C-alpha positions in Angstrom: 0.0 0.0 0.0 1.3 3.4 -0.9 0.1 6.9 -0.2 -2.1 8.4 -2.9 -0.4 11.5 -4.3 -1.7 14.2 -6.5 0.8 16.3 -8.4 3.7 15.7 -10.8 7.3 14.6 -10.6 10.2 17.0 -10.7 11.2 15.9 -14.3 7.7 16.9 -15.6 7.8 20.3 -13.9 11.3 21.0 -15.3 10.2 20.0 -18.8 7.2 22.2 -18.6 8.7 25.3 -16.7 12.5 25.0 -17.3 15.0 26.1 -14.7 13.5 27.0 -11.4 14.3 30.2 -9.4 17.3 29.6 -7.2 15.5 30.2 -3.9 12.7 27.7 -4.9 15.3 25.1 -6.1 17.3 25.4 -2.8 14.1 25.0 -0.7 13.1 21.9 -2.7 16.6 20.3 -2.6 17.0 20.9 1.2 13.8 19.0 1.8 14.9 16.2 -0.6 18.3 16.0 1.1 16.7 15.9 4.5 14.7 12.9 3.4 17.7 11.2 1.9 19.7 11.8 5.1 16.9 10.3 7.2 17.0 7.2 5.0 20.7 6.9 5.4 20.4 7.3 9.2 18.0 4.3 9.1 20.4 2.3 6.8 18.6 2.8 3.5 20.5 3.9 0.4 18.6 5.3 -2.5 20.4 4.2 -5.6 18.3 5.9 -8.2 17.8 9.5 -7.1 16.7 11.6 -10.1 14.0 14.1 -11.0 11.6 11.3 -11.9 11.8 10.0 -8.4 11.0 13.3 -6.7 7.2 13.8 -6.6 5.8 17.3 -6.0 2.5 17.5 -4.2 0.9 20.3 -2.2 -0.4 20.7 1.4 -3.9 21.8 2.0 -2.5 25.3 2.5 -0.8 25.2 -1.0 2.8 24.7 0.2 4.9 22.5 -2.1 5.8 19.2 -0.6 8.5 17.1 -2.3 8.3 13.3 -1.7 11.3 11.0 -2.5 9.9 7.9 -4.3 11.4 4.4 -5.1 
């Protein structure tokens, strides 16, 4: 069972919008890196980190929430 997510992956967003503003990219990557660090802390190594495996969804308040998949 997986969480049902509504949104798009980072690769789709980059293809549609192109390069993201630096501040937005840094915010996104800090969240992704935090998730990867937590996985490493628990002994999990993500061997296929790429834009297709970063899913972008939104909170109820509209904040962007990246999720690391696979």
